[in-house]
C-alpha positions as CSV (number, residue, x, y, z in Angstrom):
1,X,-3.8,-17.5,-9.1
2,X,-4.8,-13.9,-8.5
3,X,-5.3,-11.9,-11.7
4,X,-5.2,-8.1,-11.6
5,X,-8.4,-6.2,-12.7
6,X,-6.4,-3.4,-14.4
7,X,-3.3,-4.4,-16.3
8,X,0.0,-2.8,-15.5
9,X,0.9,-0.1,-18.1
10,X,4.4,-0.8,-19.3
11,X,4.4,1.9,-22.0
12,X,5.7,4.7,-19.8
13,X,7.8,4.7,-16.6
14,X,5.5,7.1,-14.8
15,X,2.4,5.1,-15.7
16,X,4.2,1.9,-14.7
17,X,5.0,3.3,-11.2
18,X,1.5,4.8,-10.8
19,X,-0.1,1.5,-11.9
20,X,1.7,-0.2,-9.0
21,X,0.8,2.3,-6.3
22,X,-2.1,4.3,-7.7
23,X,-5.0,2.8,-5.6
24,X,-6.3,4.6,-2.6
25,X,-4.7,2.2,-0.1
26,X,-1.5,0.7,-1.6
27,X,0.7,3.7,-0.6
28,X,-0.8,3.6,2.9
29,X,-0.1,-0.2,3.2
30,X,3.5,0.4,2.1
31,X,3.9,3.2,4.6
32,X,2.5,1.1,7.4
33,X,4.9,-1.7,6.6
34,X,8.0,0.5,6.2
35,X,9.1,-0.2,9.8
36,X,7.3,-3.3,11.0
37,X,5.9,-6.6,9.9
38,X,2.1,-6.8,10.3
39,X,-0.6,-9.4,10.3
40,X,-3.7,-8.8,8.2
41,X,-5.8,-7.9,11.3
42,X,-3.2,-5.2,12.3
43,X,-3.3,-3.7,8.8
44,X,-7.1,-3.6,9.1
45,X,-6.8,-1.8,12.4
46,X,-4.2,0.7,11.1
47,X,-6.4,1.5,8.0
48,X,-10.0,1.3,9.4
49,X,-11.4,3.4,6.5
50,X,-10.4,0.7,4.0
51,X,-13.0,-2.1,3.6
52,X,-11.5,-5.6,4.3
53,X,-12.2,-6.8,0.7
54,X,-10.4,-3.8,-0.9
55,X,-7.5,-4.1,1.5
56,X,-7.2,-7.8,0.8
57,X,-7.3,-7.3,-2.9
58,X,-4.7,-4.5,-2.8
59,X,-2.4,-6.6,-0.6
60,X,-2.7,-9.5,-3.1
61,X,-1.6,-7.1,-5.9
62,X,1.3,-5.7,-3.8
63,X,2.4,-9.3,-3.1
64,X,2.0,-10.3,-6.7
65,X,4.1,-7.3,-7.8
66,X,6.8,-8.2,-5.4
67,X,6.4,-5.0,-3.3
68,X,5.2,-6.9,-0.2
69,X,6.1,-10.4,1.0
70,X,3.6,-12.6,2.7
71,X,4.8,-15.3,5.1
72,X,2.5,-18.0,6.1
73,X,3.3,-20.0,9.3
74,X,2.1,-23.6,9.3
75,X,0.3,-23.4,12.7
76,X,-3.1,-24.1,13.9
77,X,-4.8,-21.8,13.3
78,X,-2.6,-20.6,10.3
79,X,-1.0,-17.2,10.7
80,X,0.4,-15.0,8.0
81,X,2.4,-11.8,8.2
82,X,3.2,-9.1,5.6
83,X,6.5,-7.2,5.2
84,X,7.8,-4.7,2.7
85,X,10.4,-6.1,0.3
86,X,13.5,-4.3,-0.9
87,X,11.6,-3.5,-4.2
88,X,8.8,-2.0,-2.1
89,X,11.3,-0.1,0.1
90,X,12.7,1.5,-3.1
91,X,9.3,3.3,-3.5
92,X,9.6,4.9,0.0
93,X,11.4,8.0,-1.2
94,X,8.5,8.6,-3.6
95,X,6.0,8.1,-0.8
96,X,8.1,10.4,1.5
97,X,8.0,13.1,-1.2
98,X,4.2,12.7,-1.4
99,X,3.9,13.0,2.4
100,X,6.1,16.1,2.4
101,X,4.1,17.7,-0.4
102,X,0.8,16.9,1.4
103,X,2.1,18.4,4.7
104,X,3.4,21.5,2.9
105,X,0.1,22.1,1.0
106,X,-2.4,20.9,3.7
107,X,-3.5,24.4,4.7
108,X,-4.3,25.4,1.1
109,X,-6.6,22.3,0.7
110,X,-8.1,22.7,4.1
111,X,-9.2,26.2,3.0
112,X,-10.5,24.8,-0.3
113,X,-12.3,21.7,1.0
114,X,-12.8,22.5,4.7
115,X,-11.4,20.3,7.5
116,X,-13.0,17.5,9.4
């Protein structure tokens, strides 16, 4: 069974929430799954900056935490799909607030860090 490298911090509600979505790609994975079911290869294409190993590990953590569901179809070759769960969906207002904040403050940080 998969074992998380960093344990979930249950001592504070904020740290609990952050420990579930604090990695670089978990929020992005949840955002990608908000409106569609995706195969692993589709997630890799949607998030090309993420290395396959990191994306796989973070997906396993999201599945283990109950934020994402993995469905494996008994076909040859085997096929699996990922979808957001109701628990994962309950985090979308937080992600939406983060997206809005980023859009509102993008110009400030473009001035500070430059743009691509």
